Structure formats: structure tokens, C-alpha cells
N, C-alpha and C positions, 0 to 999 in steps of 0.2 A: 553290519559286518559283511565283508567280501572275502573272496579267496584269491584274487589276483589272476584268475583264469578268464581271459577275455572271451566274451560271448559273440560280439559283433563289432564291426567297425561302422561308425556313423559318419555322416558327412554334414558339415556345418552349412545350414541353409540361410540363416539370418542372424545378425548380431545387432541388438538394439540396446543402447545406453539409456537408462532412466534414473536421473539423480546419480547416486553412487552405485547403482545396481547394473548388472549386465544380463539381459535376457538373451538366451542362446537357443535357437531353433535347430533341431537335428533331424535328419532323415535317416531311418534305420529299419532293418528288417524286423527287429524285435518290437517296434512301435505298437502293432496291434495287440501285443500281449501286455502292454503297460497300462497303468491306471494313474489317475491324479493322486498326488501325495506319495507316490512310490519313489524310493531312493534308487538312483542309478549312478554308478561311478563313471566319470568322463575323464579319461587319461588319469585315473586314480583319484579324481575329485568327486566326493559324494555330493550330488545335487538332487533336489526334489523336483519331480515332474509337476508342472503347474498348468499345462494345457496340452491337449492332443488334437491333431487335425489330420486325419488320414494316416499317411506314413510318417508325418512329422510330429514332433513333440517339442515342448519348450521347457527349459529349466532356467532358474535365476541364480546368479552368483552375486553375493554381497561384497562390499568393499574389502573386508578382511581376506576373503578368498581370492579376490583379484590381486591383492598385494602379495600374497604368499605363494602363488602358483604361476604357471605360465599361461593362464587363461586369457590374459589381456593380449597375448600374441596371436590368438586364433584369428583366422580370416575365413570368409565365406569360401567353401570348397575344400577346406582342410578336413582331414580324416581324424577321428578321435576313437580311442579304444573304449568299448562299452562293456559294463558288467552290471547285472542286476544283483541286489543283495542276496546273500546265500540263504537257502532254506534250512531251517532247523531240522536236524536229523539226516541231512544229505551228506554225501561224501565230501570231505574237505581235501580237494585236489591240490591246492596251492598252499598258502599259509594264511594266518589270520591277518586281515587287512581292514583297517577302519574306514578308509576313504578320506582320511584327514591328512592332507599333504603337509609334510614337515618343512620342506624347502625345495628350491629348484637346484638343478645341476646343469653343467654344460658338457656336451659330448666333446671329448678331446681326441678320440682316435677310433677309427672303424677299420677292422681288418677281416677279410674273408679268409678262412682257413680250411680249404678243401671240404666244403659241405656245411660249415657252420660259420658264425661270425663272432668276433670279439669286439665288444663296444666298451670304451673306457670313458669315465665321467669324473669331473672334478666339482667339488661343492665347497661352500664356505664353512670351514671348520670352526669358526668363532661361534656358530650357533649350537655347538656342543652335541651334534649328532654323530653317531659312529656306525661303522660297518665292521663286521668280523669275517675272517676267512671262512667260507662255506656257510655263512649265515644267510638270512633272507633280507631282501630289499625289494621294494616295489617301485618300478620305473614306469611312469605314465599308466599306472594301474596294472602292470604285468608283474606277477610274482616270479622272482628270479633268485638264483644263488650267487653270492658274491665270490669273486676270485680276485686275487691280487689286492687285498685290502690294505690301504695306507691311511694316514691321518686325515687327508681331505680328498682322497680319490679311491676309485675301485674300478674293477672291470666285471663284466658279465659275459657269459657265452650263450649265444642264441642258436637254437636248432632251426632247421629250415621251416618247420611248421609255424613256429612263433614268428619268424621273420615274415612269412607270407600272410599270416592271419592277424597281425597287429600293425600299428603304424611305425614299428621299428624299421621297416623297409624305406621310410622317408628320412631317417636320421642321417645326419652328416656332421662333420666337425663344426661346432658352433651351435648346434641344435640345443635349445633349452628344454629340459624335461622336468617333470614333477617327481619328487622322491618322497616315499613314505618308508621310514626306517622300521625295523622289526619292533613290534609293540612290546614283546617280552624284554628285549634288549633295552628299550627305553625305560621300562620300570626298574630293571636291575641297575641300570646306570644311575637313575634318580635315587634309589635306596643307598647306593655307595656314596653318592654326593652328600646325602643327609647325615651319614655317619662320620664324615671327615670334617 
């Protein structure tokens, strides 16, 4: 489990395809604190550390992860939002995030509004995921509050700290991002579907 509060921004050092898997090597300040088999969220994707070498570490994404996320669009030099799994008993500053990306979305609008930014996104509604006004959503691993919720789109407001300390500062119209919808909302939606 994660909180959606980004700890570090890593830089992609190497991408290596092996059969249907993708090995991703990342340079990050938190690398010396990592260990093999540890879970780290990369743009909201929970991946397991399989190797550590100095300030670089490697994780592996399998075919299902590659198909469901924006991970195949990564290039050497790209920045990724990083978060280690939360500690039991620690303060939950964001919201409950599993690190299991539900689908991707496309950035449709970016607007600077006197000290903050509004980012709008559109996603495929046929996959039956939903947002609700003032509910939670995770975008590239960042825990955020939904504004302007519609059937297949929504917006979020970004404060300067989040803009500067995540890869939101690289988003533009057309950027593809990972979405994880609120886990409680997903369970409630499924319960209602089963009763109808």
C-alpha cells in the first residue's frame, strides 16, 4: 500500500526488453535506502526492486503492466515519481493507494491560475471507472482531489510544491498518465453492480 505522496523523482537510466518483460533501471536519491524485493511505486505502478548498483536500481514490468500503463512510453532520461510502500502505523498523508494502475488518461488542458495549476484529463469510460467531485484519484502516483468530475473526464488543482516536486511540471496537452481510481469507490461501485 502507498499514500500517493511522492518521495523522490527518479531518472530512467536504462530500458531493456527481455521476452515480454521490461527491465527499468532508475537513478534516485532513495536508492541507498532500498533493498531487493522491496516495492516502489513508479508513476503509480508498484514494481519490485530486483537489483541495486550504487545509486541505480532495477525493477521489472511484466506484459500486463506494460499493456495497462504508460510504462512503454518511458525513455532514457525521463523522470518518474517515486514512493516506497507506507509503513504500518505511520501517518497517512495522502489516501490509500494500491499501486495497481486501472488505466491511462490523456492530459487535455493545462492552465496556470495565479500560483497554482489546473490539469484536465480524459479517460476511456467504457472501462467503467469513475471519479466523484472532491473524491480521490491517483495520477502518476500522486494523490489528488478531483474537481469538475464528468463521465470520462476530470480536473485536478496542483499547488506549487506538487508541481515542483513531481513530474507534473513535464505534463502538456497529449501527455499520457497512469490513473488509479479510489479503492473504496471501486468496491462500492462493484457492490452496486452486483445488486442490479
